[in-house]
C-alpha positions in Angstrom: 0.0 0.0 0.0 1.3 3.4 -1.0 1.3 5.9 1.9 2.4 9.0 0.0 3.1 10.1 -3.5 5.5 13.0 -4.4 5.2 14.9 -7.6 8.3 16.8 -8.8 8.4 19.6 -11.4 11.8 20.9 -12.4 13.4 19.4 -9.3 10.9 21.0 -6.9 8.2 19.1 -4.9 4.8 20.4 -6.2 2.6 17.8 -4.3 3.1 15.3 -1.5 0.1 13.5 -0.2 -1.8 10.2 -0.1 -2.9 9.0 -3.6 -6.6 9.2 -2.7 -6.2 12.8 -1.4 -4.4 13.9 -4.6 -7.1 12.3 -6.8 -9.9 13.9 -4.8 -8.4 17.3 -5.5 -9.2 16.9 -9.2 -13.0 17.2 -8.6 -13.8 15.9 -12.1 -15.8 12.7 -12.3 -16.7 10.5 -15.3 -20.2 9.2 -15.6 -20.6 6.3 -18.0 -24.1 5.3 -19.2 -25.3 2.6 -21.6 -28.2 4.3 -23.2 -31.2 2.2 -24.2 -33.3 5.0 -25.6 -32.5 8.7 -26.0 -28.9 9.0 -27.0 -29.6 12.2 -29.0 -31.4 13.7 -26.0 -28.5 12.7 -23.8 -26.0 14.3 -26.1 -28.2 17.5 -26.2 -28.3 17.6 -22.4 -24.5 17.2 -22.1 -24.0 19.9 -24.7 -26.5 22.2 -23.0 -24.7 21.7 -19.6 -21.3 22.3 -21.4 -20.0 18.9 -20.4 -17.2 17.0 -22.3 -18.3 13.6 -23.5 -17.3 10.7 -25.6 -19.5 8.1 -27.3 -18.8 4.5 -28.1 -21.8 2.8 -29.8 -24.6 3.0 -27.1 -22.3 4.1 -24.3 -21.7 7.8 -23.4 -19.0 8.9 -20.9 -19.6 12.4 -19.6 -16.9 14.4 -17.6 -18.5 16.6 -15.0 -18.0 18.0 -11.5 -19.4 15.9 -8.6 -22.1 18.6 -7.9 -23.4 18.3 -11.5 -24.2 14.5 -11.2 -27.7 14.9 -9.6 -28.8 17.7 -12.1 -27.5 15.7 -15.1 -29.4 12.5 -14.0 -32.5 14.6 -13.2 -32.4 16.2 -16.7 -32.1 12.7 -18.3 -35.1 11.5 -16.3 -37.2 14.6 -17.3 -36.3 13.9 -20.9 -37.3 10.3 -20.5 -33.9 8.9 -21.4 -33.6 5.3 -20.4 -30.3 3.6 -19.7 -29.4 0.1 -18.7 -26.1 0.6 -16.9 -24.6 3.5 -15.0 -21.1 3.8 -13.6 -19.6 6.8 -11.8 -15.8 6.8 -12.0 -14.1 8.9 -9.3 -11.0 10.8 -10.1 -7.8 8.7 -10.1 -4.2 9.4 -9.5 -3.7 9.4 -13.3 -6.3 12.2 -13.5 -4.3 14.2 -11.0 -1.1 13.6 -12.9 -2.8 14.8 -16.2 -4.1 17.9 -14.4 -0.7 18.8 -13.1 0.9 18.1 -16.5 -1.5 20.5 -18.2 -0.7 23.3 -15.6 3.0 23.2 -16.2 
């Protein structure tokens, strides 16, 4: 088990914490849905809420803030979108690394 992770940038420590704490600082979640009916409506809602998304066949993965999850799911329900599977992916240490790499 890893107790602490250190990130260096140009020889200086820019982060030093437990992996789960660093990941939580990202605040961006990924919500993956397998849409049974209403993919176009789902895309429209994601675009209206200015969310990034990717589509693979009947699956859409939306990137959003944790606080946006309830309103997104509520908008889908109001639009009568049906989905057969939902998975909420919390930020990972890799997400934190990518966030830090973009900042530098």
